[in-house]
C-alpha positions, 0 to 999 in steps of 0.5 A: 446211702446204704453205706451210711445206714450200715455204719454203727455208733456204739452198736446203734446204726448211725442212720437211726441216730440221725433220724431221731436227732432230726425229729427232736430238733423239729419238735423243739422248734415247733414248741418254741414257735407256739409257746405256752401260757404260764399266767392268765388273768380276767379283767372286769371293768364297770363303766358308769354314765359320766353325765349328770343332768339337774333340773329344778326343783328337786335336782337343781337350784335355779328356777324356771322363769318367763312371762307366765306366773299362774302355772304349776311346773312339776318334775316327775319321772327319774333323774335319768328320765325326768318328766316335766309338766306345765299346768294351770294352777287349779282355781287360779283367776289367771288364764295359765299358759296361753298363746304369746307366752313363754317359759324358760327352764334351766338345765344344768349338765355336769361331767363327772369324767376328767375329759371333755364330752360332746353332747347333742339334742334330738326333739320330737313332737310339740305340735305348734309349740316352739323349743329354743335354747341358749347355752352358756356358763354362769360367770356371776357376779355372785350375789350370795354365799351358800356352803362356801360356794359363790351363788348367782341366783339372778343368772338368766339366759342372754344372747340369741335363741336357736332351735333346740334340735340343732343344739350341740355342746362340749362339756368340760370334765372334772365334776362340773358344778352342783347347780345352775346358780353356782358360778361356773356351771354350764347351763342349757336354757330351754325356752318353751314358746306358744306362738300367738298365731299358731297354738290352739288350746290343748295339751302338747307333748315334747320328747327331748333326747340328749345324746353323747357322741 
């Protein structure tokens, strides 16, 4: 070992040259392993809600219907959180919404995305009232034509009613249809029933939350 360090290369001890070369190789290997960044970019993405929900009269073209003809169905709130009220027409000779009657409200879902979306419903409140649904697509036949689109204004629910709180549906993408009465629209018919053997005369309140999952 002493003989190795005593040797010289151009008057420089060979041992010192070897140590310096070893340090350079180690440092170079460390830098190569760690690497370095030469380009940095920040990406910001704003995601909007894909689902659009439309309810008559302001946001859809299919009216509620049922066995009641002496009530006012008013739509308030916002498109994201609508508030629907059903009250008796002031001064009307009829009895209003009473036990044994029902009202059906069409709810039109549209998916602005390209892929399918899964939806479900959660219902709370309502007292003795019953909320049921039928989920279906408007397949016509078209009865009139508006703005170049086939319309079916006689589109009503058909089939077996089920409890709304157990509803789940798959909404196709591509923008959907602009109204329940348009052929091809995907519509959830919600029926509000007042059972004759349960409902007492008072004001009942439902809260319905539709959820994507």
